[in-house]
py3Dmol code that shows the C-alpha trace and the ligand (Angstrom):
import py3Dmol

protein = """\
ATOM      1  CA  MET A   1     240.312 213.771  25.243  1.00  0.00           C
ATOM      2  CA  SER A   2     241.363 217.318  26.094  1.00  0.00           C
ATOM      3  CA  ASN A   3     245.042 217.935  26.725  1.00  0.00           C
ATOM      4  CA  LYS A   4     244.393 220.673  29.265  1.00  0.00           C
ATOM      5  CA  PRO A   5     245.346 218.591  32.332  1.00  0.00           C
ATOM      6  CA  VAL A   6     248.516 217.539  30.542  1.00  0.00           C
ATOM      7  CA  ARG A   7     249.484 221.133  29.951  1.00  0.00           C
ATOM      8  CA  LEU A   8     248.725 222.037  33.558  1.00  0.00           C
ATOM      9  CA  GLY A   9     250.921 219.137  34.711  1.00  0.00           C
ATOM     10  CA  LEU A  10     253.729 220.257  32.451  1.00  0.00           C
ATOM     11  CA  PHE A  11     253.444 223.798  33.794  1.00  0.00           C
ATOM     12  CA  ILE A  12     253.728 222.564  37.394  1.00  0.00           C
ATOM     13  CA  VAL A  13     256.783 220.441  36.595  1.00  0.00           C
ATOM     14  CA  LEU A  14     258.474 223.392  34.890  1.00  0.00           C
ATOM     15  CA  ALA A  15     257.648 225.769  37.740  1.00  0.00           C
ATOM     16  CA  LEU A  16     259.039 223.329  40.302  1.00  0.00           C
ATOM     17  CA  SER A  17     262.251 222.618  38.442  1.00  0.00           C
ATOM     18  CA  ALA A  18     262.821 226.355  38.006  1.00  0.00           C
ATOM     19  CA  SER A  19     262.645 226.933  41.762  1.00  0.00           C
ATOM     20  CA  LEU A  20     264.842 223.991  42.795  1.00  0.00           C
ATOM     21  CA  PRO A  21     268.249 225.426  41.792  1.00  0.00           C
ATOM     22  CA  ALA A  22     267.443 228.514  43.879  1.00  0.00           C
ATOM     23  CA  LEU A  23     267.049 226.266  46.920  1.00  0.00           C
ATOM     24  CA  ALA A  24     270.288 224.372  46.322  1.00  0.00           C
ATOM     25  CA  ASP A  25     272.214 227.522  45.557  1.00  0.00           C
ATOM     26  CA  VAL A  26     272.662 228.948  49.067  1.00  0.00           C
ATOM     27  CA  ASP A  27     275.774 231.122  49.249  1.00  0.00           C
ATOM     28  CA  GLY A  28     277.461 230.222  52.533  1.00  0.00           C
ATOM     29  CA  GLN A  29     280.226 232.778  52.126  1.00  0.00           C
ATOM     30  CA  HIS A  30     277.702 235.556  51.658  1.00  0.00           C
ATOM     31  CA  LEU A  31     275.739 234.376  54.716  1.00  0.00           C
ATOM     32  CA  TYR A  32     278.954 234.285  56.718  1.00  0.00           C
ATOM     33  CA  ARG A  33     279.799 237.882  55.824  1.00  0.00           C
ATOM     34  CA  GLN A  34     276.227 238.903  56.599  1.00  0.00           C
ATOM     35  CA  HIS A  35     275.786 237.163  59.980  1.00  0.00           C
ATOM     36  CA  CYS A  36     279.142 236.082  61.369  1.00  0.00           C
ATOM     37  CA  ALA A  37     281.952 238.361  60.162  1.00  0.00           C
ATOM     38  CA  LYS A  38     281.067 241.163  62.594  1.00  0.00           C
ATOM     39  CA  CYS A  39     282.334 238.942  65.429  1.00  0.00           C
ATOM     40  CA  HIS A  40     284.503 236.295  63.769  1.00  0.00           C
ATOM     41  CA  ALA A  41     285.938 238.622  61.055  1.00  0.00           C
ATOM     42  CA  GLU A  42     285.968 238.003  57.296  1.00  0.00           C
ATOM     43  CA  ASP A  43     288.927 235.641  57.604  1.00  0.00           C
ATOM     44  CA  GLY A  44     287.617 233.909  60.742  1.00  0.00           C
ATOM     45  CA  ARG A  45     290.365 235.173  63.021  1.00  0.00           C
ATOM     46  CA  ALA A  46     287.893 237.126  65.192  1.00  0.00           C
ATOM     47  CA  ASN A  47     290.268 240.090  65.343  1.00  0.00           C
ATOM     48  CA  THR A  48     287.362 242.556  65.340  1.00  0.00           C
ATOM     49  CA  LEU A  49     286.358 244.842  68.198  1.00  0.00           C
ATOM     50  CA  ARG A  50     283.273 242.747  68.825  1.00  0.00           C
ATOM     51  CA  GLY A  51     285.143 239.499  68.493  1.00  0.00           C
ATOM     52  CA  TRP A  52     287.599 240.765  71.052  1.00  0.00           C
ATOM     53  CA  LEU A  53     284.885 242.022  73.437  1.00  0.00           C
ATOM     54  CA  TYR A  54     282.942 238.749  73.263  1.00  0.00           C
ATOM     55  CA  PHE A  55     285.932 236.365  73.194  1.00  0.00           C
ATOM     56  CA  ALA A  56     284.768 234.976  69.837  1.00  0.00           C
ATOM     57  CA  GLN A  57     286.441 231.797  68.615  1.00  0.00           C
ATOM     58  CA  ASN A  58     289.229 232.050  66.007  1.00  0.00           C
ATOM     59  CA  LEU A  59     287.685 229.815  63.328  1.00  0.00           C
ATOM     60  CA  SER A  60     290.727 229.775  61.055  1.00  0.00           C
ATOM     61  CA  LYS A  61     292.969 227.913  63.476  1.00  0.00           C
ATOM     62  CA  VAL A  62     294.041 224.477  62.256  1.00  0.00           C
ATOM     63  CA  LYS A  63     293.903 223.036  65.772  1.00  0.00           C
ATOM     64  CA  TRP A  64     290.356 224.247  66.303  1.00  0.00           C
ATOM     65  CA  GLN A  65     289.317 222.991  62.841  1.00  0.00           C
ATOM     66  CA  ASP A  66     290.801 219.553  63.603  1.00  0.00           C
ATOM     67  CA  ASN A  67     289.154 219.320  67.010  1.00  0.00           C
ATOM     68  CA  ASN A  68     285.657 220.167  65.793  1.00  0.00           C
ATOM     69  CA  SER A  69     283.413 218.004  63.600  1.00  0.00           C
ATOM     70  CA  ASP A  70     280.881 219.367  61.139  1.00  0.00           C
ATOM     71  CA  SER A  71     278.137 218.543  63.620  1.00  0.00           C
ATOM     72  CA  ASP A  72     279.964 220.486  66.368  1.00  0.00           C
ATOM     73  CA  ILE A  73     279.985 223.504  64.066  1.00  0.00           C
ATOM     74  CA  LEU A  74     276.340 223.006  63.113  1.00  0.00           C
ATOM     75  CA  GLU A  75     275.433 222.798  66.790  1.00  0.00           C
ATOM     76  CA  ALA A  76     277.289 226.050  67.535  1.00  0.00           C
ATOM     77  CA  ILE A  77     275.416 227.778  64.686  1.00  0.00           C
ATOM     78  CA  GLN A  78     272.070 226.511  65.976  1.00  0.00           C
ATOM     79  CA  ASP A  79     272.582 227.050  69.716  1.00  0.00           C
ATOM     80  CA  GLY A  80     275.066 229.938  69.841  1.00  0.00           C
ATOM     81  CA  PRO A  81     277.536 229.204  72.655  1.00  0.00           C
ATOM     82  CA  GLY A  82     278.394 231.992  75.115  1.00  0.00           C
ATOM     83  CA  ALA A  83     277.717 235.485  73.786  1.00  0.00           C
ATOM     84  CA  MET A  84     276.977 234.194  70.283  1.00  0.00           C
ATOM     85  CA  PRO A  85     273.349 234.290  69.085  1.00  0.00           C
ATOM     86  CA  GLY A  86     271.735 231.001  67.979  1.00  0.00           C
ATOM     87  CA  TYR A  87     270.474 230.730  64.414  1.00  0.00           C
ATOM     88  CA  ALA A  88     268.213 227.660  64.715  1.00  0.00           C
ATOM     89  CA  ASP A  89     265.070 229.728  64.118  1.00  0.00           C
ATOM     90  CA  THR A  90     266.370 232.470  61.840  1.00  0.00           C
ATOM     91  CA  LEU A  91     268.254 230.434  59.223  1.00  0.00           C
ATOM     92  CA  SER A  92     266.998 227.455  57.204  1.00  0.00           C
ATOM     93  CA  GLU A  93     268.722 224.087  57.425  1.00  0.00           C
ATOM     94  CA  ALA A  94     270.261 224.593  53.978  1.00  0.00           C
ATOM     95  CA  GLU A  95     271.650 227.944  55.104  1.00  0.00           C
ATOM     96  CA  GLN A  96     273.056 226.440  58.315  1.00  0.00           C
ATOM     97  CA  LEU A  97     274.784 223.667  56.339  1.00  0.00           C
ATOM     98  CA  ALA A  98     276.171 226.198  53.851  1.00  0.00           C
ATOM     99  CA  LEU A  99     277.629 228.086  56.832  1.00  0.00           C
ATOM    100  CA  VAL A 100     279.322 224.934  58.132  1.00  0.00           C
ATOM    101  CA  LYS A 101     281.048 224.713  54.762  1.00  0.00           C
ATOM    102  CA  ALA A 102     281.953 228.413  54.837  1.00  0.00           C
ATOM    103  CA  VAL A 103     283.496 227.924  58.306  1.00  0.00           C
ATOM    104  CA  ARG A 104     285.542 224.988  56.924  1.00  0.00           C
ATOM    105  CA  ASP A 105     286.817 227.249  54.143  1.00  0.00           C
ATOM    106  CA  LEU A 106     288.277 229.612  56.767  1.00  0.00           C
ATOM    107  CA  ARG A 107     290.920 227.046  57.697  1.00  0.00           C
ATOM    108  CA  LYS A 108     294.420 228.493  57.319  1.00  0.00           C
ATOM    109  CA  PRO A 109     297.281 226.139  56.439  1.00  0.00           C
TER     110      PRO A 109
END
"""
ligand_1 = """\
43
HEC
C 277.823 238.462 68.628
C 279.045 237.898 68.117
C 278.956 236.603 67.330
C 278.305 236.361 66.147
C 277.431 237.316 65.354
C 278.611 235.002 65.783
N 279.418 234.423 66.707
Fe 280.187 232.547 66.671
N 280.974 232.801 68.495
C 280.947 233.971 69.224
C 281.568 233.749 70.515
C 281.714 234.784 71.621
C 281.983 232.392 70.518
C 282.714 231.647 71.632
C 281.727 231.162 72.629
C 282.350 230.295 73.662
O 283.492 229.848 73.514
O 281.665 230.037 74.670
C 281.608 231.836 69.241
C 281.850 230.541 68.855
C 281.596 230.024 67.608
C 281.956 228.710 67.160
C 282.805 227.714 67.910
C 282.196 227.048 69.044
C 283.206 226.107 69.650
O 282.771 225.101 70.147
O 284.424 226.371 69.620
C 281.541 228.584 65.876
C 281.689 227.384 64.955
C 280.919 229.823 65.522
N 280.962 230.669 66.584
C 280.400 230.094 64.279
C 279.641 231.216 63.998
C 278.926 231.398 62.762
C 278.960 230.425 61.586
C 278.265 232.581 62.872
C 277.306 233.177 61.879
C 276.144 232.386 61.567
C 278.596 233.168 64.157
N 279.432 232.298 64.807
C 278.140 234.383 64.628
C 280.400 235.191 68.821
C 279.649 235.371 67.689
"""
view = py3Dmol.view(width=600, height=400)
view.addModel(protein, "pdb")
view.setStyle({"model": 0}, {"cartoon": {"style": "trace"}})
view.addModel(ligand_1, "xyz")
view.setStyle({"model": 1}, {"stick": {}})
view.zoomTo()
view.show()
């Protein structure tokens, strides 16, 4: 019996496991700075010119954080309420979920 198929199988398993951490390792904070900070500001307070022009939500506010569930936030990211663009087609699900977490991290005590 040749062990060629075995080696091919082993190669595939190794290739797959090497690419999995890359998938799990989506940096929500980086995505936030890249896509959201121009309106909502780095700290979420939306005190930017664009945030002010578009009436962007202050995401750091405790009251807002308490009144919105993770799925509310996910929905906002996907649909883009008001002047905000929707990201349903441009960001993967993993990226959208990482952004929900990044928005949660903006909460100010
Ligand atoms: C072009 C400016 C702009 C960009 C870019 C933007 N937003 Fe917004 N966002 C807004 C505005 C304006 C609102 C308020 C809309 C409203 O109240 O109708 C808003 C609202 C929200 C809300 C709250 C909705 C609610 O129900 O209170 C969340 C959460 C949010 N944005 C997250 C994000 C995230 C995360 C990103 C990046 C992926 C992002 N936004 C990018 C302008 C922007």
